[in-house]
FIFIKOL-423804 format. One record per residue (C-alpha): residue number from 1; z, x, y. Coordinates in steps of 0.25 Angstrom, whole numbers, plus 2048, in hexadecimal, padded with zeros to 3 digits. Last residue first. Layout:
! FIFIKOL-423804
<node k="NUM" pz="Z" px="X" py="Y"/>
...
! end
This chain:
! FIFIKOL-423804
<node k="458" pz="836" px="88E" py="850"/>
<node k="457" pz="82E" px="881" py="852"/>
<node k="456" pz="823" px="880" py="847"/>
<node k="455" pz="815" px="882" py="84C"/>
<node k="454" pz="80B" px="878" py="848"/>
<node k="453" pz="7FE" px="878" py="841"/>
<node k="452" pz="7FD" px="86C" py="838"/>
<node k="451" pz="7F6" px="871" py="82B"/>
<node k="450" pz="7E8" px="86A" py="828"/>
<node k="449" pz="7E9" px="860" py="81D"/>
<node k="448" pz="7DB" px="85B" py="819"/>
<node k="447" pz="7DC" px="84D" py="813"/>
<node k="446" pz="7D3" px="848" py="809"/>
<node k="445" pz="7CF" px="839" py="807"/>
<node k="444" pz="7C9" px="832" py="7FB"/>
<node k="443" pz="7C1" px="825" py="7FD"/>
<node k="442" pz="7C5" px="817" py="7F9"/>
<node k="441" pz="7D1" px="816" py="802"/>
<node k="440" pz="7DC" px="80E" py="7FD"/>
<node k="439" pz="7E2" px="800" py="7FF"/>
<node k="438" pz="7EC" px="7FB" py="7F5"/>
<node k="437" pz="7EB" px="7EE" py="7EE"/>
<node k="436" pz="7E4" px="7F5" py="7E2"/>
<node k="435" pz="7DF" px="801" py="7E8"/>
<node k="434" pz="7D5" px="7F9" py="7F1"/>
<node k="433" pz="7CB" px="801" py="7F9"/>
<node k="432" pz="7CB" px="805" py="808"/>
<node k="431" pz="7BE" px="80D" py="80C"/>
<node k="430" pz="7C2" px="81A" py="814"/>
<node k="429" pz="7B8" px="81F" py="81F"/>
<node k="428" pz="7B8" px="82D" py="81D"/>
<node k="427" pz="7BF" px="83A" py="820"/>
<node k="426" pz="7BE" px="845" py="816"/>
<node k="425" pz="7C8" px="850" py="819"/>
<node k="424" pz="7D2" px="847" py="821"/>
<node k="423" pz="7DA" px="84F" py="82A"/>
<node k="422" pz="7E9" px="852" py="829"/>
<node k="421" pz="7F0" px="85B" py="833"/>
<node k="420" pz="7FB" px="860" py="82A"/>
<node k="419" pz="80A" px="861" py="829"/>
<node k="418" pz="80E" px="856" py="834"/>
<node k="417" pz="803" px="84D" py="830"/>
<node k="416" pz="805" px="84D" py="821"/>
<node k="415" pz="814" px="84C" py="823"/>
<node k="414" pz="813" px="840" py="82D"/>
<node k="413" pz="809" px="839" py="824"/>
<node k="412" pz="811" px="83A" py="818"/>
<node k="411" pz="81E" px="836" py="81F"/>
<node k="410" pz="818" px="82A" py="825"/>
<node k="409" pz="812" px="825" py="818"/>
<node k="408" pz="81F" px="826" py="811"/>
<node k="407" pz="827" px="81F" py="81C"/>
<node k="406" pz="81E" px="814" py="81F"/>
<node k="405" pz="81B" px="811" py="810"/>
<node k="404" pz="82A" px="811" py="80C"/>
<node k="403" pz="82C" px="807" py="817"/>
<node k="402" pz="821" px="7FE" py="811"/>
<node k="401" pz="825" px="800" py="803"/>
<node k="400" pz="82B" px="7F2" py="800"/>
<node k="399" pz="81D" px="7EB" py="802"/>
<node k="398" pz="81F" px="7DD" py="807"/>
<node k="397" pz="81F" px="7D3" py="7FB"/>
<node k="396" pz="82A" px="7CA" py="801"/>
<node k="395" pz="822" px="7C9" py="80E"/>
<node k="394" pz="818" px="7D3" py="814"/>
<node k="393" pz="80D" px="7DC" py="80E"/>
<node k="392" pz="80E" px="7EB" py="810"/>
<node k="391" pz="802" px="7ED" py="819"/>
<node k="390" pz="804" px="7DF" py="81F"/>
<node k="389" pz="800" px="7E0" py="82E"/>
<node k="388" pz="7FB" px="7D2" py="833"/>
<node k="387" pz="807" px="7CB" py="82D"/>
<node k="386" pz="810" px="7CC" py="83A"/>
<node k="385" pz="804" px="7C8" py="843"/>
<node k="384" pz="801" px="7CF" py="850"/>
<node k="383" pz="806" px="7DB" py="84A"/>
<node k="382" pz="802" px="7E7" py="853"/>
<node k="381" pz="80B" px="7E1" py="85E"/>
<node k="380" pz="817" px="7E2" py="855"/>
<node k="379" pz="814" px="7F0" py="851"/>
<node k="378" pz="813" px="7F5" py="85F"/>
<node k="377" pz="80C" px="803" py="85D"/>
<node k="376" pz="806" px="7FD" py="851"/>
<node k="375" pz="7F8" px="7FB" py="857"/>
<node k="374" pz="7F8" px="809" py="85B"/>
<node k="373" pz="7F6" px="80D" py="84C"/>
<node k="372" pz="7E7" px="809" py="84E"/>
<node k="371" pz="7DD" px="80A" py="842"/>
<node k="370" pz="7D2" px="800" py="847"/>
<node k="369" pz="7CD" px="7F6" py="83D"/>
<node k="368" pz="7D6" px="7EB" py="842"/>
<node k="367" pz="7D2" px="7ED" py="851"/>
<node k="366" pz="7DC" px="7E2" py="855"/>
<node k="365" pz="7E5" px="7DF" py="849"/>
<node k="364" pz="7EA" px="7D0" py="848"/>
<node k="363" pz="7DD" px="7C8" py="84B"/>
<node k="362" pz="7D5" px="7D4" py="847"/>
<node k="361" pz="7D9" px="7D2" py="838"/>
<node k="360" pz="7D9" px="7E0" py="832"/>
<node k="359" pz="7E7" px="7E2" py="82D"/>
<node k="358" pz="7E6" px="7D4" py="826"/>
<node k="357" pz="7DA" px="7D9" py="81E"/>
<node k="356" pz="7E0" px="7E6" py="819"/>
<node k="355" pz="7ED" px="7DD" py="817"/>
<node k="354" pz="7E5" px="7D5" py="80D"/>
<node k="353" pz="7EC" px="7C9" py="807"/>
<node k="352" pz="7E4" px="7C4" py="7FB"/>
<node k="351" pz="7E8" px="7B6" py="7F5"/>
<node k="350" pz="7E5" px="7B2" py="7E7"/>
<node k="349" pz="7E6" px="7A3" py="7E4"/>
<node k="348" pz="7EF" px="79E" py="7D9"/>
<node k="347" pz="7F4" px="792" py="7E1"/>
<node k="346" pz="7E9" px="78D" py="7EA"/>
<node k="345" pz="7E6" px="791" py="7F9"/>
<node k="344" pz="7E3" px="787" py="804"/>
<node k="343" pz="7DE" px="78E" py="810"/>
<node k="342" pz="7E5" px="78A" py="81D"/>
<node k="341" pz="7E9" px="799" py="820"/>
<node k="340" pz="7EF" px="79A" py="812"/>
<node k="339" pz="7F2" px="78E" py="80A"/>
<node k="338" pz="7F9" px="78C" py="7FD"/>
<node k="337" pz="7F8" px="788" py="7EF"/>
<node k="336" pz="803" px="78E" py="7E7"/>
<node k="335" pz="805" px="79C" py="7E1"/>
<node k="334" pz="7FB" px="7A4" py="7E9"/>
<node k="333" pz="7F7" px="7B1" py="7E4"/>
<node k="332" pz="7F8" px="7BE" py="7EC"/>
<node k="331" pz="7F0" px="7CB" py="7EE"/>
<node k="330" pz="7F3" px="7D5" py="7F9"/>
<node k="329" pz="7E6" px="7DD" py="7FD"/>
<node k="328" pz="7E4" px="7EA" py="805"/>
<node k="327" pz="7F3" px="7EF" py="802"/>
<node k="326" pz="7F6" px="7FC" py="808"/>
<node k="325" pz="7F1" px="7F8" py="816"/>
<node k="324" pz="7E6" px="801" py="81C"/>
<node k="323" pz="7E3" px="7FC" py="82A"/>
<node k="322" pz="7F1" px="7F6" py="82C"/>
<node k="321" pz="7F8" px="800" py="824"/>
<node k="320" pz="7F2" px="80C" py="82B"/>
<node k="319" pz="7F6" px="805" py="838"/>
<node k="318" pz="804" px="804" py="834"/>
<node k="317" pz="804" px="813" py="82F"/>
<node k="316" pz="7FE" px="817" py="83D"/>
<node k="315" pz="809" px="810" py="844"/>
<node k="314" pz="814" px="816" py="83C"/>
<node k="313" pz="80E" px="824" py="83F"/>
<node k="312" pz="80E" px="820" py="84E"/>
<node k="311" pz="81C" px="81D" py="84D"/>
<node k="310" pz="821" px="82B" py="849"/>
<node k="309" pz="830" px="82C" py="84B"/>
<node k="308" pz="834" px="825" py="83F"/>
<node k="307" pz="82B" px="82E" py="837"/>
<node k="306" pz="832" px="83A" py="83C"/>
<node k="305" pz="840" px="835" py="837"/>
<node k="304" pz="83A" px="835" py="829"/>
<node k="303" pz="838" px="844" py="829"/>
<node k="302" pz="82C" px="84C" py="82A"/>
<node k="301" pz="82F" px="85B" py="82A"/>
<node k="300" pz="830" px="861" py="838"/>
<node k="299" pz="824" px="868" py="83F"/>
<node k="298" pz="822" px="85D" py="848"/>
<node k="297" pz="826" px="850" py="842"/>
<node k="296" pz="826" px="846" py="84E"/>
<node k="295" pz="81C" px="84D" py="857"/>
<node k="294" pz="812" px="852" py="84C"/>
<node k="293" pz="813" px="845" py="845"/>
<node k="292" pz="810" px="83D" py="852"/>
<node k="291" pz="805" px="846" py="856"/>
<node k="290" pz="7FE" px="845" py="849"/>
<node k="289" pz="7FF" px="836" py="84A"/>
<node k="288" pz="7F9" px="836" py="858"/>
<node k="287" pz="7EE" px="83F" py="853"/>
<node k="286" pz="7EB" px="837" py="846"/>
<node k="285" pz="7EA" px="82A" py="84E"/>
<node k="284" pz="7E0" px="830" py="858"/>
<node k="283" pz="7D8" px="836" py="84D"/>
<node k="282" pz="7D6" px="829" py="847"/>
<node k="281" pz="7CC" px="82A" py="83B"/>
<node k="280" pz="7D3" px="836" py="836"/>
<node k="279" pz="7E1" px="82F" py="837"/>
<node k="278" pz="7DB" px="823" py="82F"/>
<node k="277" pz="7D6" px="82D" py="824"/>
<node k="276" pz="7E4" px="833" py="823"/>
<node k="275" pz="7EB" px="825" py="823"/>
<node k="274" pz="7E3" px="81F" py="817"/>
<node k="273" pz="7E8" px="828" py="80D"/>
<node k="272" pz="7F6" px="826" py="812"/>
<node k="271" pz="7F5" px="817" py="810"/>
<node k="270" pz="7F1" px="819" py="802"/>
<node k="269" pz="7FD" px="822" py="7FF"/>
<node k="268" pz="807" px="818" py="805"/>
<node k="267" pz="801" px="80C" py="7FD"/>
<node k="266" pz="801" px="813" py="7EF"/>
<node k="265" pz="80F" px="819" py="7EF"/>
<node k="264" pz="819" px="80F" py="7F2"/>
<node k="263" pz="812" px="803" py="7ED"/>
<node k="262" pz="80E" px="80A" py="7E0"/>
<node k="261" pz="81C" px="80F" py="7DD"/>
<node k="260" pz="822" px="802" py="7E1"/>
<node k="259" pz="81A" px="7FA" py="7D7"/>
<node k="258" pz="819" px="804" py="7CC"/>
<node k="257" pz="828" px="805" py="7CD"/>
<node k="256" pz="82B" px="7F6" py="7CC"/>
<node k="255" pz="821" px="7F4" py="7C1"/>
<node k="254" pz="828" px="7FF" py="7B9"/>
<node k="253" pz="836" px="7F9" py="7BC"/>
<node k="252" pz="831" px="7EC" py="7B6"/>
<node k="251" pz="82B" px="7F2" py="7AA"/>
<node k="250" pz="838" px="7F9" py="7A7"/>
<node k="249" pz="840" px="7EC" py="7A8"/>
<node k="248" pz="84D" px="7F2" py="7AB"/>
<node k="247" pz="859" px="7EC" py="7A5"/>
<node k="246" pz="864" px="7E3" py="7AA"/>
<node k="245" pz="85A" px="7DB" py="7B2"/>
<node k="244" pz="85F" px="7DD" py="7C0"/>
<node k="243" pz="868" px="7E9" py="7BF"/>
<node k="242" pz="85F" px="7F0" py="7B6"/>
<node k="241" pz="853" px="7ED" py="7BF"/>
<node k="240" pz="85A" px="7F2" py="7CB"/>
<node k="239" pz="85F" px="7FF" py="7C4"/>
<node k="238" pz="851" px="801" py="7BF"/>
<node k="237" pz="84A" px="7FF" py="7CC"/>
<node k="236" pz="854" px="807" py="7D4"/>
<node k="235" pz="852" px="813" py="7CA"/>
<node k="234" pz="843" px="812" py="7CB"/>
<node k="233" pz="843" px="810" py="7DA"/>
<node k="232" pz="84C" px="81B" py="7DF"/>
<node k="231" pz="859" px="816" py="7E4"/>
<node k="230" pz="862" px="81B" py="7D9"/>
<node k="229" pz="869" px="816" py="7CD"/>
<node k="228" pz="867" px="820" py="7C1"/>
<node k="227" pz="865" px="81A" py="7B3"/>
<node k="226" pz="85E" px="827" py="7AE"/>
<node k="225" pz="858" px="81F" py="7A2"/>
<node k="224" pz="852" px="815" py="7AB"/>
<node k="223" pz="84C" px="81F" py="7B5"/>
<node k="222" pz="845" px="826" py="7A9"/>
<node k="221" pz="840" px="819" py="7A3"/>
<node k="220" pz="83A" px="815" py="7B1"/>
<node k="219" pz="833" px="822" py="7B3"/>
<node k="218" pz="82E" px="822" py="7A4"/>
<node k="217" pz="828" px="814" py="7A8"/>
<node k="216" pz="821" px="819" py="7B5"/>
<node k="215" pz="818" px="824" py="7B0"/>
<node k="214" pz="812" px="81E" py="7A3"/>
<node k="213" pz="811" px="810" py="7AB"/>
<node k="212" pz="809" px="817" py="7B6"/>
<node k="211" pz="800" px="81D" py="7AB"/>
<node k="210" pz="7FE" px="80F" py="7A5"/>
<node k="209" pz="7FA" px="809" py="7B3"/>
<node k="208" pz="7F0" px="815" py="7B4"/>
<node k="207" pz="7E9" px="812" py="7A7"/>
<node k="206" pz="7E9" px="803" py="7AA"/>
<node k="205" pz="7E3" px="805" py="7B8"/>
<node k="204" pz="7D8" px="80F" py="7B3"/>
<node k="203" pz="7D4" px="805" py="7A8"/>
<node k="202" pz="7D3" px="7F9" py="7B2"/>
<node k="201" pz="7CC" px="800" py="7BD"/>
<node k="200" pz="7BE" px="7FA" py="7BA"/>
<node k="199" pz="7C0" px="7ED" py="7B2"/>
<node k="198" pz="7C5" px="7EB" py="7A4"/>
<node k="197" pz="7C4" px="7DD" py="79F"/>
<node k="196" pz="7CF" px="7D5" py="79A"/>
<node k="195" pz="7D5" px="7D6" py="7A8"/>
<node k="194" pz="7CB" px="7CB" py="7AD"/>
<node k="193" pz="7C4" px="7CE" py="7BA"/>
<node k="192" pz="7CA" px="7C3" py="7C4"/>
<node k="191" pz="7D0" px="7CE" py="7CD"/>
<node k="190" pz="7C2" px="7D3" py="7D1"/>
<node k="189" pz="7C6" px="7DC" py="7DD"/>
<node k="188" pz="7D4" px="7DF" py="7D9"/>
<node k="187" pz="7CF" px="7E1" py="7CA"/>
<node k="186" pz="7C5" px="7EB" py="7CF"/>
<node k="185" pz="7CE" px="7F3" py="7D8"/>
<node k="184" pz="7D9" px="7F4" py="7CD"/>
<node k="183" pz="7D6" px="803" py="7CB"/>
<node k="182" pz="7DA" px="808" py="7D9"/>
<node k="181" pz="7E9" px="804" py="7D8"/>
<node k="180" pz="7EB" px="808" py="7CA"/>
<node k="179" pz="7E4" px="815" py="7CC"/>
<node k="178" pz="7ED" px="818" py="7D8"/>
<node k="177" pz="7F9" px="815" py="7D0"/>
<node k="176" pz="7F4" px="81F" py="7C5"/>
<node k="175" pz="7F1" px="829" py="7D0"/>
<node k="174" pz="800" px="829" py="7D5"/>
<node k="173" pz="807" px="82A" py="7C7"/>
<node k="172" pz="801" px="837" py="7C3"/>
<node k="171" pz="806" px="83E" py="7D0"/>
<node k="170" pz="813" px="837" py="7CF"/>
<node k="169" pz="815" px="83D" py="7C1"/>
<node k="168" pz="812" px="84B" py="7C6"/>
<node k="167" pz="81B" px="849" py="7D1"/>
<node k="166" pz="826" px="845" py="7C8"/>
<node k="165" pz="82B" px="836" py="7C8"/>
<node k="164" pz="83A" px="834" py="7C9"/>
<node k="163" pz="83A" px="83A" py="7D7"/>
<node k="162" pz="844" px="82F" py="7DC"/>
<node k="161" pz="83A" px="824" py="7D9"/>
<node k="160" pz="839" px="81F" py="7E7"/>
<node k="159" pz="83A" px="82B" py="7F0"/>
<node k="158" pz="834" px="835" py="7E6"/>
<node k="157" pz="829" px="82C" py="7E0"/>
<node k="156" pz="825" px="827" py="7EE"/>
<node k="155" pz="824" px="834" py="7F4"/>
<node k="154" pz="81C" px="83A" py="7E9"/>
<node k="153" pz="812" px="82F" py="7E9"/>
<node k="152" pz="811" px="82F" py="7F8"/>
<node k="151" pz="80D" px="83E" py="7F7"/>
<node k="150" pz="804" px="83C" py="7EB"/>
<node k="149" pz="7FD" px="830" py="7F1"/>
<node k="148" pz="7FA" px="838" py="7FE"/>
<node k="147" pz="7F6" px="844" py="7F7"/>
<node k="146" pz="7EC" px="83D" py="7ED"/>
<node k="145" pz="7E6" px="833" py="7F7"/>
<node k="144" pz="7E4" px="83E" py="802"/>
<node k="143" pz="7DE" px="849" py="7F9"/>
<node k="142" pz="7E2" px="855" py="801"/>
<node k="141" pz="7D9" px="85E" py="808"/>
<node k="140" pz="7D8" px="86D" py="805"/>
<node k="139" pz="7DA" px="877" py="811"/>
<node k="138" pz="7E2" px="880" py="808"/>
<node k="137" pz="7EE" px="881" py="812"/>
<node k="136" pz="7ED" px="871" py="813"/>
<node k="135" pz="7EC" px="86F" py="804"/>
<node k="134" pz="7F8" px="878" py="801"/>
<node k="133" pz="800" px="871" py="80C"/>
<node k="132" pz="7FF" px="864" py="805"/>
<node k="131" pz="80C" px="867" py="7FD"/>
<node k="130" pz="813" px="865" py="80B"/>
<node k="129" pz="80F" px="856" py="809"/>
<node k="128" pz="817" px="855" py="7FD"/>
<node k="127" pz="823" px="85B" py="802"/>
<node k="126" pz="823" px="853" py="80F"/>
<node k="125" pz="821" px="846" py="807"/>
<node k="124" pz="82C" px="848" py="7FE"/>
<node k="123" pz="836" px="84C" py="809"/>
<node k="122" pz="832" px="841" py="812"/>
<node k="121" pz="834" px="837" py="806"/>
<node k="120" pz="842" px="83C" py="804"/>
<node k="119" pz="845" px="83A" py="813"/>
<node k="118" pz="83F" px="82C" py="813"/>
<node k="117" pz="847" px="826" py="807"/>
<node k="116" pz="851" px="821" py="810"/>
<node k="115" pz="847" px="81B" py="819"/>
<node k="114" pz="842" px="813" py="80C"/>
<node k="113" pz="850" px="80D" py="80A"/>
<node k="112" pz="851" px="809" py="819"/>
<node k="111" pz="843" px="803" py="819"/>
<node k="110" pz="845" px="7FB" py="80C"/>
<node k="109" pz="83D" px="800" py="800"/>
<node k="108" pz="848" px="803" py="7F5"/>
<node k="107" pz="850" px="7F6" py="7F9"/>
<node k="106" pz="843" px="7EE" py="7F6"/>
<node k="105" pz="841" px="7F4" py="7E8"/>
<node k="104" pz="84B" px="7EB" py="7E0"/>
<node k="103" pz="849" px="7DE" py="7E7"/>
<node k="102" pz="83A" px="7E0" py="7E7"/>
<node k="101" pz="83A" px="7E3" py="7D8"/>
<node k="100" pz="842" px="7D6" py="7D5"/>
<node k="99" pz="83A" px="7CD" py="7DE"/>
<node k="98" pz="82D" px="7D3" py="7D9"/>
<node k="97" pz="831" px="7D2" py="7CA"/>
<node k="96" pz="836" px="7C4" py="7CD"/>
<node k="95" pz="829" px="7BE" py="7D3"/>
<node k="94" pz="81E" px="7C6" py="7D8"/>
<node k="93" pz="817" px="7D4" py="7D7"/>
<node k="92" pz="816" px="7E1" py="7DF"/>
<node k="91" pz="825" px="7E4" py="7DE"/>
<node k="90" pz="825" px="7E2" py="7CF"/>
<node k="89" pz="81D" px="7DC" py="7C4"/>
<node k="88" pz="812" px="7E5" py="7BE"/>
<node k="87" pz="80C" px="7F0" py="7C8"/>
<node k="86" pz="801" px="7F5" py="7BF"/>
<node k="85" pz="7FB" px="7E9" py="7B7"/>
<node k="84" pz="800" px="7E1" py="7C3"/>
<node k="83" pz="7F5" px="7E8" py="7CC"/>
<node k="82" pz="7E9" px="7E2" py="7C5"/>
<node k="81" pz="7F0" px="7D4" py="7C4"/>
<node k="80" pz="7F3" px="7D3" py="7D3"/>
<node k="79" pz="7E6" px="7CF" py="7D8"/>
<node k="78" pz="7E4" px="7C5" py="7CC"/>
<node k="77" pz="7F0" px="7BD" py="7CF"/>
<node k="76" pz="7FE" px="7C0" py="7D4"/>
<node k="75" pz="806" px="7C5" py="7E0"/>
<node k="74" pz="80B" px="7B8" py="7E5"/>
<node k="73" pz="807" px="7AF" py="7F1"/>
<node k="72" pz="80F" px="7A2" py="7F1"/>
<node k="71" pz="81C" px="7AA" py="7F2"/>
<node k="70" pz="817" px="7B1" py="7FF"/>
<node k="69" pz="816" px="7A4" py="807"/>
<node k="68" pz="81C" px="7AA" py="814"/>
<node k="67" pz="81A" px="7B9" py="811"/>
<node k="66" pz="80E" px="7BF" py="80A"/>
<node k="65" pz="805" px="7B3" py="809"/>
<node k="64" pz="809" px="7AC" py="816"/>
<node k="63" pz="80A" px="7B8" py="81E"/>
<node k="62" pz="7FD" px="7BD" py="819"/>
<node k="61" pz="7F7" px="7B0" py="81D"/>
<node k="60" pz="7FC" px="7B1" py="82B"/>
<node k="59" pz="7F7" px="7C0" py="82C"/>
<node k="58" pz="7E9" px="7BC" py="829"/>
<node k="57" pz="7E4" px="7C4" py="81C"/>
<node k="56" pz="7E3" px="7BB" py="810"/>
<node k="55" pz="7D7" px="7BC" py="806"/>
<node k="54" pz="7D7" px="7B0" py="7FC"/>
<node k="53" pz="7D3" px="7B3" py="7EE"/>
<node k="52" pz="7C7" px="7AD" py="7E7"/>
<node k="51" pz="7C4" px="7B1" py="7D9"/>
<node k="50" pz="7B9" px="7AA" py="7D1"/>
<node k="49" pz="7AF" px="7B3" py="7D8"/>
<node k="48" pz="7B5" px="7BB" py="7E3"/>
<node k="47" pz="7B5" px="7B0" py="7EE"/>
<node k="46" pz="7BF" px="7B6" py="7F8"/>
<node k="45" pz="7C6" px="7AB" py="801"/>
<node k="44" pz="7CA" px="7B0" py="80E"/>
<node k="43" pz="7D6" px="7AA" py="816"/>
<node k="42" pz="7D3" px="7AC" py="825"/>
<node k="41" pz="7D7" px="7BA" py="82B"/>
<node k="40" pz="7CB" px="7BC" py="834"/>
<node k="39" pz="7C2" px="7B8" py="828"/>
<node k="38" pz="7BA" px="7C4" py="82B"/>
<node k="37" pz="7C7" px="7CC" py="82B"/>
<node k="36" pz="7CA" px="7C7" py="81D"/>
<node k="35" pz="7BC" px="7C9" py="817"/>
<node k="34" pz="7BC" px="7D7" py="81D"/>
<node k="33" pz="7C9" px="7DA" py="817"/>
<node k="32" pz="7C4" px="7D7" py="809"/>
<node k="31" pz="7B8" px="7DF" py="80C"/>
<node k="30" pz="7C0" px="7EC" py="811"/>
<node k="29" pz="7C9" px="7EC" py="805"/>
<node k="28" pz="7BF" px="7E8" py="7FA"/>
<node k="27" pz="7B3" px="7F0" py="7FD"/>
<node k="26" pz="7A7" px="7EF" py="7F4"/>
<node k="25" pz="7AE" px="7E5" py="7E9"/>
<node k="24" pz="7B4" px="7DD" py="7F4"/>
<node k="23" pz="7A7" px="7DB" py="7FC"/>
<node k="22" pz="79F" px="7D8" py="7F0"/>
<node k="21" pz="7A9" px="7CE" py="7EB"/>
<node k="20" pz="7AB" px="7C7" py="7F8"/>
<node k="19" pz="79D" px="7C4" py="7FD"/>
<node k="18" pz="797" px="7BE" py="7F1"/>
<node k="17" pz="7A4" px="7B8" py="7ED"/>
<node k="16" pz="7A5" px="7B0" py="7FA"/>
<node k="15" pz="7AF" px="7B3" py="805"/>
<node k="14" pz="7B5" px="7A6" py="80A"/>
<node k="13" pz="7BE" px="7A5" py="816"/>
<node k="12" pz="7C9" px="79B" py="812"/>
<node k="11" pz="7C7" px="78C" py="815"/>
<node k="10" pz="7D3" px="783" py="81A"/>
<node k="9" pz="7D4" px="78A" py="827"/>
<node k="8" pz="7E0" px="78E" py="830"/>
<node k="7" pz="7DD" px="799" py="83A"/>
<node k="6" pz="7E7" px="7A4" py="839"/>
<node k="5" pz="7F1" px="7A4" py="844"/>
<node k="4" pz="7EE" px="7AE" py="84F"/>
<node k="3" pz="7F8" px="7B9" py="851"/>
<node k="2" pz="800" px="7BB" py="85E"/>
<node k="1" pz="7FD" px="7C7" py="866"/>
! end
């Protein structure tokens, strides 16, 4: 159906401080979305004391900010400052550092190149999931966050970094990124707090950021001395930086690696945690997905060719990204005076795009809170507005790793479901909380892996 244009108005929907601050402190993800959906996609002005950002959720406005007028909405300001202490200046930044990093990294994340990595990914994932047999035989549930993060982490490292990081090092690296993501919550909610004062989470963040540098810099030095020219990320980055600049700025390469490693591992792992609780809550979806995996994969090892023959798995992942998008909020700062939805917005203002909110607007998503993969049976029909579904962003800053996500997540799910009959050991209603800009469940989940009882053909 054709989408309705947003109503033009010269006044934003105001949420005063005495309503906004308590709600955002108690439940930032859900309450921010409620503020947007209550306004039916109108521009919302959040009064947070002296800080008054605009909340953007209507697809027309998302299109303006991220696509048609993107140069006027930059990754800068108080919301980016906590993250920049870790990510520096690279693919998640702006200006020349962003442009050069994207030019270097984009060839490594095209659909064709990612597909060429799929066989190696399949081998790595299959090997890691086979290690879970011990838990299954012993009847011990697995810690979902730990195992999904570890499997994804190992895959990213072997495929993107050519195995330069040992498994032991990888196991140390992943929790440091998780600490950085979760320890900036206070500064994200109260971004006007001065950095001269230590706030909750600061010490943990700085400690983990230092440990990440202690792992990443030696990796770069090793690759620089080897002087190999290959397609894995470290060598590709060094070669491209040397060609462009005459010498490699180690800090720039470090920023590039931290950016791409965090984007490639954290988001996929978090999506896989949400998935298993969703399947528990929707047994019909779980049964249909299990039937598809059993029919397509059978007793064979899971290969990338299987993934292309499982359309329902793709539909489940799309709906998962709609209900639980990787980024719950995408901050921007205006460069010049502008107007969104008829609302005048001054230069230097903070604008918050909320995919979590956009994906819940009833005007574009019938039954928005219902998990229904069937809505993706016809993708064109599902999208009544091109910018109503933005799990990876859009425009020049669109996430490079979206092809990698679909292949990697599909391989993990198909491997788990072909080898085991997974059941959530402690089912519960999960509360979404911010892990920086990433959406993660507050509670810890455990998964019981019952062996799949199938008779192999003779």
